[in-house]
Structure formats: C-alpha cells, structure tokens
GUMI-242181 format. One record per atom (N, C-alpha, C): residue in one letter; x, y, z. Coordinates in steps of 0.001 Angstrom, whole numbers, plus 500000, padded with zeros to 6 digits. Last residue first. Example, Ala and Ser with C-alpha at 12.3 -4.5 7.8 and 13.67 -1.06 7.14 Angstrom:
<recs>
S512850497750507080S513670498940507140S512900500030507870A513190494310507800A512300495500507800A513200496700507800
</recs>
This chain:
<recs>
G490673489402474471G489850488480474082G489183488645472745S493989489852475183S492697490259474664S491835489358474184L495714489040478180L495410488637476724L494079489330476230V498145491259479743V496562490532479949V496181490191478415P501437489729479797P500405490792479414P499008489989479585K503643488925482131K502633488503481534K501689489581481207V505371490880483907V505976490048482784V504833489360481753F504102492283485792F505132492926484942F505607492166483757L502121490855487161L502131492272487105L503010493137485959S502869488449486914S501467488579486523S501319490200486507K505383488498488437K505239488012487169K503947488391486335I504286489012490822I505156490206490072I505265489638488730T503077486767491581T502309487927491356T503004489004490772K504897484899491776K503864484746490659K503115485989490504H506530485950493880H507113485683492529H505996485676491488L506046485916496504L505612486939495598L505775486819494137H507288483708497773H505717483503497623H504924484972496843K509878484437497609K509346483501496737K507968483352496492S510487486139499710S509983486700498409S509555485693497336D510547486897502567D510294485651502027D509720485746500729T510151489733502748T511325489182503072T511508487648502339Y507599490111501430Y508834490882501046Y510034490301501440V506095488489502705V506395487950501299V507525488953500702D505406487195505436D506108488499505160D506609488051503749N501999486154506343N503178486042505566N504142487137505253R499443486138507413R500676486098508301R501772485711507611N497668486659505155N498046485477505565N499155485114506758D499852489227503749D498703488473503707D499134487261504264Y501713491235503325Y501699490519504779Y500338489801504915F501965492524500804F503003492073501393F502918491262502799L498899492972500477L499751492132499320L500975491519500046S498127494157502602S497232493232502042S497795492271501052T499590496411502797T499871495476503690T499295494120503284S498731498443501000S499759497514500590S499964496490501392L497134499897502758L496309499069501984L497405497946501377A498976501882503958A498272500789504576A497665499679503840L499444503253501366L500648502570501962L499968501303503023G497075504340500993G497442503366499960G498785502431500390I497035506333502776I496193505223502971I496551504080502100I498939507972501408I499214507524502586I498230506298503149R497349508834499296R498639508029498909R498839507374500364K495173510089500418K494849508771499768K496177508071499286L496505512328501508L495899511245502353L495651509857501604A496943513705499146A498162513344500001A497656512186500775P494224514240498464P495108513516497493P496394512962498105L493275515772500533L492966514614500262L493854513702499448L493900518247501386L495024517639501304L494521515920501184A491640519509501547A492514520090500365A493615519163500477H490146518454503496H489649518015502094H490653518381501161N490416517333506353N491335518228505614N491244517966503974E488667515312507430E489250516640508246E489951517579507489F487533513185506042F486891514294506402F487414515451507156R489678511335506394R489189511849504829R488360512949505246A490111510808509064A491101511723508313A490457512213507003K488793508389509287K488179509587509749K488791510873508858N490232506302508213N488768506748507606N488511508077508070L492198506492510117L492469506753508584L491145507074507993T490885505355512445T491408506758512156T491972507422511014R489998503087511556R489191504043511625R489660505442511668W492593501800511196W491883502103510019W490772503027510185E493248501719513816E493915502628513118E493320502783511860D491537499731514768D491407501134515421D492072502025514352E492509497498513474E491256498131513166E491094499589513591I494888497294515202I495045497641513540I493717498308513098L493827496638517350L494419497894517259L494693498306515901E492824493961516770E491896495126517247E492500496513517100Y495309492888516221Y494453492984515121Y493221494074515485I496258492818518887I496938493719517939I495960493677516709R494611490955519849R494535492254520510R495332493147519333A495449488463518444A493970489053518465A493907490400518935I498117488546519266I497769488933517952I496189489296517834A497668487695522074A498244489076521849A498131489205520274V496601485304521629V495500486439522316V496329487696522023E498577483894520428E497396484223519870E496468485283520434G500411483819522568G500716484634521290G499509484929520413T499059484585525780T499390483836524699T499886484471523557V499994486992528317V498941486314527516V499784485350526275G501132488981529929G501294487518530346G500315486861529783Y501619491746529381Y500201491524529729Y500095489928530127E504345491893528538E503735492725529637E502435492236529933H504839489546526804H505534489771528090H504955490546529072I503054490097524772I502980488894525589I503716489009526919Y503762492627523954Y502581492541524483Y502480491346525259C506326491972522986C506340492857523932C504936492565524762E505804490237520915E506376489674521960E506479490504523148V504338492013519096V503731490543519561V504465490255520836S506513493960518506S505318494276519343S504562493092519872S509506491777519358S508593492451518301S507309493010519178A512648492125520909A511297491619520944A510584492645519900A515850491029519587A514962492094520276A513528491731519961D516240487381520163D516621488682519549D515588489719520168G515462484775520481G516121485406521660G516623486813521097K514134483068518750K515476483419518457K516241484201519487C511403482215518946C512496481463519477C513847481950519305K510065483914517247K509836484049518726K510688483262519663R510339484179514629R511286484893515360R511060484692516841N508335482901513073N509737482599512731N510659483114513820E505842483794514277E506131482353514392E507768482006513991Y506077486476513608Y506187486103515192Y506310484725514915A505849488142511222A507221487494511586A507140486632512965A503188488555510881A503720487755509910A505118487124510446I503207490472513100I502267489343513158I502933488176512213D505005492323512103D505216491652513308D504427490372513516N503383493224509810N504655492735509864N505422491943511022M501233494355511289M501036493394510166M502500492578510005F502523496414512775F501563495307513241F501463494053512263R503600498120510682R504321497420511831R503727496195512276V501164498819509031V502400498007508524V503274497409509740I499794500198511120I499319499050510375I500367497994509859K501663502054511931K501219501017512893K500793499991512343G501738503728509719G502993503123510169G502462501771511264A499262504684509683A499610503858508565A500904502940509044G499385506112512006G498439505175512047G498699504196510690I501424508044511382I501807506998512545I500741505900512303V500096509394509422V501291508622509068V501583507611510098V497847510304510817V497558509384509690V498677508621509306N498917512081512783N498449510882513259N497985509702512122P501835513453511153P500568513576511611P500075512164511941V504884514311510645V504248513000511254V502867513160511976G505651516666509436G505196516754510892G504488515412511507A505665515899506815A507120516048507556A506648516156509132V503228516128505971V503618514814506421V504978514773507076W502987518941505924W501986518210506767W502714516866507119E505094519587504219E504904520276505630E504283519324506555L504075518472501795L505384518095502361L505473518249503968A501575519755501640A501583518253501734A503039517786502300R502697522092501071R501679522125502020R501722520593502513K503911521808498592K504614522379499811K503883521993501007M501787520787496896M503129520278497331M503738520588498408I499702521919495944I499645521424497296I500937520915497835T500252522812493350T499227523544494093T499236523141495564D501726520649492223D502313521836492707D501551522623493643D500468517540493065D500112518738492223D500863519807492875M502617514838494231M501368515850494294M501250516896493490S504572513129494152S503338512807493031S502273513962493260A506014513537496332A506552513922495034A505662513897493797M505176512221498161M504385513621498019M505269514122496737M506228509904498635M505274509866497830M504603511343497426S508438510634500125S508899510348498977S507432510191498150L506672510526502861L507406511950502206L507764511731500708C506131507937502891C504961508861502647C505732510128502344V508747506755503466V507989506685502221V506905507420501904T509343508002505711T509939508284504738T509380507880503476P507160507163507428P507454508769507406P508329509024506165A507193504221507664A506110504970507016A506633506729506616G509187502638508367G509585503310507103G508457504144506656I509442501350510651I509018500450509622I509144501055508442T510186503268512571T511210502650511819T510879501502510685L507581503837513376L508278504809512715L509443504320511762S506702501802514876S505718502221513881S506452503420513005T508910501759516754T508987500792515642T507813501052514593V508304503617518976V509591503685518002V509483502833516580N505646503011519731N506184504402519319N507384504479518499V506084500159520256V505451500517519174V505555502046518731Q507790500383522586Q508207499551521378Q507460500052520092N506071501731524313N507384502241523824N507776501704522603K503890499911524614K503642501205524234K505006501872523635F505304497679525547F504365497452524577F504280498868523779S508293498418527019S506895498357527142S506346498179525813P511263496748526148P510821497930526297P509311497541526408K513825494900527421K512554494746526469K511602495684526933H517273495137526920H516148495378527362H514949495288526606K519762494190526075K519046493161526570K517812493697527213T521619496103525379T521562495935526717T520273494884527049H521231495615522485H522795495388522991H522553495240524577C518425496093521992C519130494651521939C520555494601522406W518557498826522705W517633497904523318W518126496400523329E520174499639520674E520654499875522143E519771498871522925A518697499058518350A519922498337518585A520464498540519981E516626500890518727E516318499439518703E517601498837519054Q518008503247518550Q517236502874519750Q517132501366519963L518769503203515913L519904503176517046L519336502914518300Y516451503255514651Y517301502113514436Y518371502083515407G515872505903515244G515001504918515720G515674503631515645T517817507220513873T517727507529515376T516680506288516022V517123506619511276V518232505802511824V518266506074513327H514947508388510919H514698506941510795H515714506025511587N515899510878510940N514880510486512238N514843508781512063Q517297510562508593Q518012511096509713Q517130510628510812I514913510449506730I516316509265506903I516978509540508365A513891512900507152A513166511707507538A514090510379507759K515730514421506096K515482514574507621K514900513325508107K515634513857503504K516783513603504148K516660513570505671L513008514811503018L513392513434502972L514660513111503538Y513293517462503079Y512406516815503831Y512681515326504043A514886518033501242A515472518418502335A514577517449503528T513946518029498491T514451516820499061T514961516832500610D510998519377497514D512236519645498457D512791518402499261Y509526520186494695Y509739519005495614Y511142519253496319N508153521366492400N508701521919493565N508769521025494665V508975520908489092V508463519956490269V508880520476491542N510179521979487119N508931522237487309N508197521697488556V512579520821486841V512514522147487471V511222522434487835P512665517419487997P512375518415486972P512181519800487720M515363515622489625M513927516240489647M513783517211488688E517873514708489024E516934514098488302E515694514899488253V519317516082491106V519682516557489676V518407516049488821E518216514978493414E518133516210493104E518339516734491725I518888512264493036I517394512470493051I517366513990492806N521714512651493276N521255512105491984N519752512472491877E521915512932495943E522164513980494995E521731513721493645F520854510478497043F520268511814497374F520468513018496075T522914508942496080T521783508648495717T520703509707495835R525277510041497642R525186510023496040R523836509854495690L524564509184500207L524750510609499848L524669510778498416L524753506425499830L523484507023500459L523614508519499832E527292505932498985E526316505580498012E525060506257498490I528811506736501504I528864507512500306I527787507278499037Y527781504501503116Y527270505937503263Y527456506809502142L528846502464501822L527501502375501909L527034503863502129K531478502963502317K530946502807500927K529466503041500847K531872502820505217K532030503953504180K531458504070502846L531079500238505782L530031501386506000L530619502681505263Y533493498975505400Y532391498383504629Y531147499532504692E535334500316507063E535593500248505595E534164499940504820P533779502384509741P534487501263509172P534588501167507692L533659505900510065L532987504809509679L534014503697509366L534242508587510142L533878507955511208L533638506475511204S534830509551507676S536078509251508432S535596508564509835V532380510216506506V533174509145505964V534078508477507117G531663512730507455G531094511562508214G531710510377507649T532231514477505448T533103514475506621T532920513220507498K530363514550503492K531344513602503248K532246513505504534D527248514965505301D528242515267504357D529557514231504473W525374514236507527W525285514311506028W525905515040505098R525272514089510254R526006515330509376R525618515344508142Q523686511934510505Q523103513294511088Q523963514315510466I525243509887509582I524043510166508572I523377511713509176A527223509918511330A527869510193510023A526356510745509384E525739508911513498E526465510175513648E526757510738512353H524834506474512702H524054507290513102H524605508664513191L527610505200512527L526817505389511282L525513506265511600K528104505067515441K529140506051514292K528178506114513003Q526297503308516285Q526469504843516848Q527084505593515796C526944500948514947C525622501644514879C525553502976515232E529417500535515876E529223500900514623E528051501643514260E528821499744518516E529679501132518292E529494501525516994I527448497621518164I526565498903518673I527591499928518570T528037496475514963T528326496308516245T527519497499516715A526197495566511861A527082496355512822A526975496180514345R524458493198510926R526031493362510628R526808494235511590I521866493327511646I522657492119511561I524136492295511579D520781495720512143D520172494571512914D521033493465512786Y522009497704510692Y521699497998512046Y521420496536512794T521640496331507995T522888496785508613T522917497023510156D519029496127507956D519821494910507829D521181495180508497D518192499018507625D517713498118508585D518662496786509017L519773499780505293L520061500277506755L519567499357507692T518466498273503413T519728498157503652T520310498619504869T515713499309503669T516005497890504079T517473497691504321I515968501945503109I515528501542504426I515891500088504873L516842501883500279L517779502069501512L517284501811502787V514603500703499303V515735499811499331V516764500301500227I512809502590499877I512422501382500344I513777500565500379M514124504498498327M513918504863499663M513519503580500303K513839503518495627K515163503831496109K515205503999497694T511002503706495406T511735502409495166T513245502569496080T510631506503495384T509974505474496505T510692504231496408I511976507179493215I512374507748494277I511813506856495345S510682505704491103S511802505635491250S512447506107492665R508120506794491411R508157505531491651R509686505191491921Q508737509439490539Q508302509280491868Q508226507664492320L509353508993487779L510485509550488772L510102509306490241E506730508035486854E507972507273486761E508995507510487702F504069509037486720F504917509079488075F506064508323488185G503244508703484287G503275510089484719G503998510286486093K500726506103484617K501891506805483748K501863508082484341E500328504672487892E499872505314486876E500929505986486085Y500631503362490189Y501211502593489199Y500952503562487846Y501766503707493645Y501022504568492530Y501605503963491450L501440501630495139L501260502700495744L500882503780494742V502621499467493591V501108499374494231V500673500543494884Y505040500512493296Y504306500354492170Y502846500258492599A506496500168495551A506413501434494972A505110501467493909W506559497289495613W505693498122496687W505525499513496289T508065496762493439T506531496399493348T505824497152494405Y510616497609494250Y509681498334493131Y508380498038493187S510867495835496095S510812497204496500S510121498172495592E511008493424494520E509952493634495531E509849495074495953V513344494380493454V512201493941492361V511137494096493279L515244494337495552L515021495600494641L513643495465493854R516249492965497770R514691492900497168R514426493901496570D518324491148499488D518297491918498210D516948491748497573R518737491829502614R517871491376501818R518176492048500437I522283491495503820I521100492143503651I520282491544502657F524897490545503827F524024490281505122F522697490951504822S526164490801501590S525706489485501641S524816489476502837L527123493186500432L525806493184500962L525215491850501183D530205494836500116D529553493556500565D528091493833501044F530155497420497462F530304496740498940F529796495635499220F529479498343494912F530618498879495624F530949498320497018G527254497164494116G528484496600493440G529715497082494216S525127498402494683S525473497239495494S526594496651495087F524768500436492637F524801500592494032F525414499575494892H524526498930490147H525818499878490375H525948500246491899K522284497648490752K523638496843490350K524997497599490653W520696499632490915W521049498597492149W522346497881491927W520577500636488272W520949501635489381W521228500494490895E519505498379487059E520918498714486723E521370499562488005T517103498310488177T517929497000488545T519187497537488219I515907500779487019I516182500433488468I517120499375488964D515922499963484409D516527501339485101D516698501306486397K514056497862484387K515384497789483987K516352498909484279L511800498837485540L512569498114486250L513851497640485713E511079500811483713E511575501371484971E512224500247485905K510490499266481580K511420499997481474K512064500632482735L508207498119483004L509313497161482503L510547497916482233H506432500178483135H506993499579484143H508109498643483983V505650500652480188V506382501732481109V507069501027482243H504620498111479841H505634498568478815H506511499654479642Q502252498225481382Q503250497157481637Q504586497482480867L500852500117480284L501435500521481229L502641499473481833L500055498577478139L500599499740477868L501519500236479122N498319496647479665N499485496238478825N500272497606478485F496445498237480882F497228497436481672F498455497079480869D495038499407478514D495795500172479505D496762499362480544L494107497011477288L494924497889476756L495884498654477710K492198496456479331K493310495471478987K494253496314478229A490443498558479494A491340497997480844A492274497094480250L489383498811476935L490329499671477402L491205499206478761E488106496234476906E489011496606475987E490025497526476486L486158496820479058L486993495605479189L488207495866478065L484921499070478074L485534499355479369L486591498119479470I483679498051475543I484625499276475462I485489499367476846Q482140496124476639Q483184495683475895Q484329496686475753N480402495744479672N480658496757478366N482013496428477874H478451492648480465H479773493682480683H479835494532479350G476121491011480457G476066492521480018G477271493368480523E477564489114483106E476495489243481902E476311490701481610E481051488725483630E479934489166483787E479015489442482734E483469487825482362E482458486807482516E481223487365483029E484950490195482359E484743489623481147E483490488467481230Y485407490653485032Y484325491328484417Y483969490748483181E487627488646485566E486192488476486149E485012489400485448S489613489716484597S489148488579483778S487893488312484360I489733492217485881I489687492272484500I489202490942483910Y490075491357488566Y488775491933488072Y488689491864486711Q492805491155488938Q491903489804489015Q490637490255488504L493651493631488720L494178492598487815L493280491349487795A492480494804490618A492130495170489221A492695494318488326E493738493808492920E492507493493492706E492135493783491185V496163495089492348V496133493621492456V494831493077492068R495563497595492813R496254497203491747R496044495715491524R494481497836495521R493820497962494363R494187497424493065C494627495812498191C495503496241497312C494952496307496022A491813496256500680A492685495466499593A493533496308498664R489878497727502059R491250497146502588R492134496373501723P487763497974500524P488361499172500893P489692498745501705L487085495110500039L487578495836498991L488211497165499594A487949492991502994A486956493760502171A487639494724501249R489401489748502763R489585491237502899R488546491960502162H487504487477502831H489078487419503319H489557488930503704I485610488455502066I485168487627503123I486758487570503704A486325489110499514A485740490189500272A485685489592501840R486933486780498082R487890487605498365R487528488706499422K484404485684497991K485260485035498751K486539485980499213V483075487473496486V482637487318497623V483655486748498433Q484545487072494064Q484428488359494459Q483976488337495968K483715484663493475K485247484791493547K485330486194494490A480889484904492942A481406483998494038A482980484137494422L480935486321490659L480479486939491993L480906486246493283P481141485212488230P482358485845489084P481981486383490441A480117482163489545A481156483146489230A480702484191488235Q477191482065491884Q477829481792490485Q479259482674490335L476690480761495229L476805481795494243L477460481314493015S476914478981497303S475602478720496338S475850479943495119G478891479577498985G478960478110498282G477896477942497234N477997481978499997N478914481916499261N479043480825498297V475963482129501964V475533481936500628V476524481713499618S477415482649504558S476414481483504362S475850481242502819V478894484841504177V479721483515504382V478509482334504220L477233486789503762L478065486441502498L478644485046502699H476072486858506287H475102486371505194H476047485980503915Q477985487746507881Q477219486451508133Q476556485830507003R478734490043506589R479499489157506568R478850487715506725A476196491703507227A476621491409505766A477630490246505672F476324491619510084F475034491221509284F475470490715507801C478691492996510609C478406491554510986C477475490912510178M478077495545509410M479283494801508856M479078493228509307A476040496291510736A475730495981509508A477092495308508922E477312496741513086E476175495937513353E475883495430511623E479011498947512478E479440497668513135E478440496453512858L477210500749511856L478064500102510782L478608498951511243K476196501295514284K475403500985513323K476124500132512100P478220502299515759P477699501049515894P476938500250515087E480680504186515524E479604503951514700E479210502451514717G483195504997517070G481760505356517384G480639505455516530H485482505764514485H485158505384515868H483664505700516092I484312504810511090I485101505619511935I484710505127513253L484048502760508144L483638503337509315L484660503974509978L484492501516505862L484821502988505906L484349503586506992H483352499072505977H484756499019506312H485171500490506220T480870499098504883T480878499257506296T482393499399506778A481005498781502255A480851500142502647A481123500361504144N481417495808502016N482445496885501479N482443498272502273Y478887495463502748Y479699494990503526Y480999495647503203L477179496591500705L477202496900501981L478272496542502774C478256495013498506C478516496395498655C478301497026499862L477064492438499366L478599492728499204L478983493914499348I474472493141499151I474973492840500400I476635492838500416G474087493647496487G473904494842497297G474657494292498856K474599491075495399K475524492251495047K475527493334496042P472551489585496392P473947489570497069P475003490473496693D469636490088497488D470434491094496528D471814490809497003N468166488886499278N467918488377497999N468741489195496916T468463490114501710T469400489035501419T469251488691500021I466200491749502028I467491492400501266I468468491526500880D464401490233503557D464193490501502097D465475491158501204K465091490333506260K465492489166505703K465349489567503863R466176493784507431R465127492755507080R465556491600506197F468123494278510370F468080494261508618F467149493310508476S466398495186513192S467389494423512595S467339494482511219G464477496881514540G465935497535514291G466962496535513653D462066496058514673D462944495580515677D464417496133515547E461071496786512264E460707497495513460E461308497253514617G463827496440509810G462334496287510399G462269496977511563K465923498173507492K465780497484508846K464200497421509171Y466337499814505485Y466437498459505170Y466308497408506615K466394502361506532K465304501881505660K465337500512505304D468873502657507311D467973502345508419D466873501792507527F471217503600505886F470881502178505738F469781501713506720V471500506294506451V470997505921505271V470598504536505029D472895506378508819D471163506361508933D470601506165507669P475319506918508676P475073505532508682P473492505307508495S476047509983506566S475497509220507886S475102507997507609V478803511026505183V477399510320504950V476984509520506287W481334513481504092W480431512604505263W479021511980504611H483671512956501857H482363513613501979H481348512725502928G486092511877500736G486148512908501939G484607513404502129N485746509712499028N486395510839498594N486189512248499570E484739507571500456E486014507579499999E486730508636499630R482158508619500969R483201508565502251R484480508487501610L481288508445498038L481157509788498839L482213509751500171L481255505689497820L482091506864496697L482175508163497520C479846504337499738C481347504198499491C482104505392498658F477302505647499263F477761505812500480F479526505597500425R476838504409496543R476688505788496844R477519506283498057L476748501773497461L477680502238496535L477822503875496569A474507501435499096A475890501341499526A477063501859498745V472516502493497311V472769503261498471V474068502824498933E472588500364495375E472742501792494921E473117502502496191H472247498010496869H473157498302496076H473566499761495766L469576498658497778L470653498397498719L472089498490497957S467331500695495945S468121499432495929S469394499754496878S466508503348495984S465855502539496572S466531501028496649S467106506843496128S467749505423495919S466920504538496604S466044509084497397S465571508741495920S466038507389495414S467398509453499607S465988508711499703S465386508554498511F469568510786499014F469672509467499370F468241508631499150D469478513270496834D469089512734498057D469076511460497995S471995515120495268S470913514463495129S470777513907496407E474635516704495751E473293517566495385E471940516659495293L476255514422495892L476273515511496861L474943516285496791L476240513513493128L475817512664494262L475649513600495414E477073515617491611E475874515369491382E475426514453492801N479875515412492864N478972516590492808N477668516477492713L480695513066491674L480573513342493044L479531514491493381L480382513652488832L479610512848489356L479634512930490874D482904515491488667D481375515880488392D480265515031488950H484963513660489326H484598514802490163H483119515331489753I484564512022487128I484384511451488446I483993512734489413Q485361513681484974Q484122513073485015Q483731512546486330E487940514191485809E487062515229485684E485826514797485756D489300511664485687D489176512317487029D488133513581487040F489735509339484141F488400510219484110F488421510825485298H491958507941484366H491763508581483003H490614509459483036H491751506595486768H492714507639486569H492549508461485266D490167504391486274D489337505629486784D490450506735486765I491260501931485806I491300502720484756I490416504053484891G490566499525487331G492087500262487399G492035501346486433L488428498294487528L488996497839486621L490467498491486442H487251499594489494H487574498193489975H488411497802488833Q486609502177488422Q487615501876489723Q488179500676489743L484896501373486439L486238501878486057L487229502074487175T482904500672488093T483498499545487327T484836500047486683D482095502984489396D482522501867490194D483276500818489325V481287504620487172V482484504980488056V483018503655488776L478944503177486559L480055503457485529L481380503673486316F477329503599488793F477791502281488398F478902502310487449M477175506506488353M477779506029489395M478425504391489348R475744506464485756R477065507054485804R477899506598487041T473299505447486846T474027504782485854T475424505313485812T472540507571488594T472827506167489079T473777505463488058T472029509809487076T473214509826488037T473443508329488388G471074509019483605G470835509390484989G472117509040485944N472014507211481190N470710507650481649N470569507796483281C474923508526479485C474366507753480398C472951508223480800T476154510491477898T474866509803477327T474289508905478430K478590511031479260K477483512282478587K475867511535478286F479709508973479657F479506509617480624F478200510750480559L480189508157477099L479148507241477685L478785508045479052L482142509714476269L480778509790475588L479890509218476409S484269508682477747S483841510057478059S482436510210477404V484378506144476178V484031506104477619V483390507662478095D485425507152473775D484104506570473895D483433506379475402G487857508159474727G486863509246474082G485375508435473983K489062505845475211K488704506752476382K487833507803475890L489243504659472517L488278504137473738L487982505007474853K490944506190471578K489831506205471091K488756505564471957E493270505869473154E492790506996473096E491415507195472492A493769503008472419A493177503449473708A492691504863473846R494445503166469894R493134502674470151R492667502975471427A496793504512470384A495723505129469380A494572504690469709I498309502661471578I498100504024472246I496907504587471561M498245500563469675M497517500291471021M497276501772471599W499709501569467499W498244501103467554W497520501011468828E501925501869468866E501504502877468462E499914502703468145E502816499212469637E502604500074470593E501820501201469989S501290496799467098S502271497609467514S501894498690468605R499868493727468136R499488495107467397R500804495930467985K500832491588469459K500134491189468179K500242492572467384P504210492281470717P502722492140470730P502063492068469561P507146490138471246P506367491317470377P504871491176470410P507959489367474445P507496488683473105P506791490141472413P510317491402476345P509023490774476161P508871490437474713E513586490820477382E512773491394476053E511351490649476167Y515569491294480011Y514197490567479639Y513724491408478268S518054492078480985S518020491443479675S516723491038479150I517165493452483365I518082494185482312I517988493484481080F515365491628484656F514735492878484049F515676493709483072F517446489743485877F516239489475484840F515770490712484023D519491490042487565D519560490989486217D518392490530485267G517570488666490191G518921489088489650G518677490308488668W515530487298491276W515167488038490045W516620488521489284S515474486336493769S515128485316492734S515000485968491077S518215487135495826S517090487533494850S516684486442493978P518682484549498444P518891485628497528P517938486049496575E517382484614501770E517174483924500310E517807485085499505F519650485718504287F518326485638503737F518484484982502218G520792484724507661G521031485118506034G519738484989505342L522769484178510538L521381484800509970L521626485114508490Q524983483571511729Q523977482435511507Q522847483152510825E526253485939512551E526798485110511620E525860483955511091K524468486631514573K524628487342513486K525070486716512221T524305485526517137T523515484961516209T523697485467514754E525941487196518871E526018485809518801E525371485091517719P525022489694518661P526136489497517966P526462487985517851T521223489494518064T522605489648518916T523655489322518275A519436491414515590A519813490164516262A521262490499517082A517194493069515074A518084493381516082A518870492281516656A515225491130513132A515508492398513763A516093492482515067H514549489050511529H515774488815512467H516187490112513151S512338489454509908S512060488535511009S513341488434512041S512898492786509084S512944491348508836S512461490651510056S511514495974508153S512040494887509103S511780493589508718A510529497493506087A512070497389506337A512487496278507332M507804497348506287M508405497156504905M509857496864505152
</recs>
C-alpha cells in the first residue's frame, strides 16, 4: 500500500519523478449530496423496522438449511453485521448437524464455506459423495451451476496439503468457464467475477455493492432484504461522507505545513482502503486512525524513496527512534515540519481515543519505528546499488508495505475483552501478518513491474527473482503468484489455530482481500488513482437507488 513504482529512486532520477495530483482535492469538504426522497430519520426508523423483520425471519425459517441460505444472502448484501447473534446461533446449529443430511452440492459447499470461514474445521471428504467410482466428480452435478459456483468458492478456503480441494477447484473452474456463455443474468455476472477472482479472495464491500443490483434480478428475491441492503448502504454513505470531510480537513492542515510536491496525494484513496477493511457504523474513529496510518506510511515512503538523501534518511530514522521533539534538531527544514506533524498526529489520536477503549498507541508508535528501519535498509541498498537476494528483499519489503502498522491500527476495532491480547499478538508480527504483508507486497510489485523495470532503481521482488534465478519476467511473476497462493493457505489455516482471536484474524485477512481492489489486473490504482475514481464515486457519492 505504501510502495510506489518509483521505490528507492536514485539521486539522478529523483527530480524527474512525480505523481499525478489528487483528483479529489477539497471535493469532500464542500460536497453536499442531493437531498434524499425521504428524511434520514425516516430511513433510520425504516431500517430498524426491517431489521426486526429479518430477525423474525430467522425464527420462522423452515429449518437450518433455509437459515443458512438467509445468512449467505445477508453476507453477500453486506448487511450481516446487523445479525451477529443470529449468525452465531446458526453456526452452532451447523456444528451440531451432520453433513450427510445435506443432499445438494450447493448446500454442502455453502455449509463448508460458512464453517471454515468462521474457524471451524471441515474435512474435504464431505464432497466425496459427488464423485464416481473412479474418484472423479460425477457429470450430473454440473446441472447445478449455483452449486458448482459455491463449490469453486469453497475450494479457495483450502490449506496446505489438501489435494482433494485442489482437484475440486480445477473441476469447478473448468466447468464454470465452459458454461459461462450460456448462463443467464445475474448468475452469469457472478460466475464471470468468480472466474476472475473467487468470492473468498474478493473485496467484500465492493462485491456487496455489485450484488445489491444483481439480487434485485434474482427470481424469488426477498424484498425485505433488498430494501434493508439499500437503506443500510445509503445510511452508511452519510456517515462515510462526514468522515471524508473531516479527514480531508485534517490532511489539508497536515500537508499545509510543508512542501509535499514529491509525494502521492492519496488521502481519499487511503480512506477508501480503510473503509474496505471496516465499513460498519461504530468504527468511525478506527477508520480515521487507519486512514492516517496509510497516509503517514505513504508520506514517509515517498520521502525515503524520492526526496531524502541517504544522510537525511539516516537522520529521519534516528529522529523517529527518539520519538520526541529533540529529534527536530537532527533534521533539515523540510523534514522538521513533517516530523512535528507526525508526533502531533499521534498525540491527537491519544486525545481522541474514548476512555472506554483500552487501545495502547505505544504499539502503533513502535510499528512506525520498525517500519522506517525497513525504509532505511531499502535506501541503503539503493545508495550502494546492492541487489539483495529474493528472500532478503521479501523479508524487508513485506513489512515496509505497511502490514504491521495497518494491522495494529485495526486492532482498535476489537472488543475490550480481547483488545490487549490482540495488540500483543499483532505486535509480535505473527505469520498471518507477514503472510498478509507478502500478499500485498507481491501484488504491488507485480502491478508495478512493467512501469519500473527500466528505471534502474532499487529492485522489486519481481526483479530480484529474475536476477537470482535467471528467468523472464513472466516466469518470475508466475512463481510469485504461486507464493501468493501459498500465503493464502497460511491465512486460511490460521482460522483454526486461535479461535479466541478470530475477530482480529478476520481484520488481517481483510487487508489481504483489499488487494483485489487496489492491485487488480496488475494495476496499482492507489498510485495511478484515476482508475479508482469510478469506484470511489459509487461507494461515497452515488446513493443506491430504491426500486
């Protein structure tokens, strides 16, 4: 999230480098959305009524299977966060019931998904009953395209050493590709997206926005769920617009103190990144903290890469390790102001933190200190023209991409019962944080490769792999995609290893999922942000129209 395609530019090229200015500027400070057809008070009251209707649906549903499909729809529409208690009860029902009682592939695959996503182990053997005597999947199950789609999604929750799920993934994908041209909307759209990126690897908030319009096309859709999804999206959009106004004003103040012409002005994109990590109401402060961390990471990254000399990099590193105002004297004028604003930002976070939220910002400060140590290492590699081994490069840059800092900022969203434990766990940089960081780093470097391979600047992971193994760029990228898949399996396995910290783990997995928005199709839309403009408008400017 922090790295640009200009990482660690050499002194000779620094003045030649630049980024497109922000396409948003002060837009969200002055933007006033058109008045809605109904008042916000009416919308809130109506949403509460509909939530009550959905709660009643859980009680009147005919059996566990019907409730399971209800939960799937709620998740896909992005309104499941209103029904945590009911979903918890359903998971207990699923755990107590036998898979053998389920006959349809769709039902078994969905049950498999729900349980695995929520930290409950399910054996791949549950799919054996859909295989013939030769061990291959039977042809008759291909008559259920929704079931095949759900199977394909389910297989992406695999861990290391699950050849049955690898086989099922290949089977399902081949069939979906072969039939996609003959399917009707909206299923055809969903299959096309899944072929590109399976649902367990997709950015759920963007997926929800797409699904709201598709659900309306589905035969037999539930009007209560559809209306609630639209109302909830529009009500949350009001919350997010206010946050965007506040965070833009913060950035205007922050950036007004010093020359930032050499950095990426990506405030709105940073907020969007925080938003897709947690969009729900009640996390306003947490989104603000995460946004500020992403902005600070970007600012420091571009400072180390583009503007600062190696001596200035070392001085800035020393000042940040001190973390007090005595560090100001070490720095040149343009870095003094940046450093003062860094300290002030953290002071303000501490002041804004509610007394009932037991979040210790000391962990976040330490993460920033560790972060810039990595930046200094990258700067020294560039200064000495050293090309590290692929392993060493990844060990450093999977952390400087920002995963530990962002993950620690997200722990402010944890319930107080696990807050301290979650902070200590993430601060220790466990494998799941490293894994998420590697996924973000690799996707970033693949996206940047075509733009940076001729620049002669510090080598990316792709370039280090090419250099070390003597292969072409496409071979290196193919191998790195394999490593990304390996990290996904590590993240999936972690769901079963520490159930008490599953809420924290889901946030970390969300960071890995966000790459499907920011690095899709080998594009870095955080840096080259014009490609993200339409999505941002859909999320924050355009309300979902009521049918």
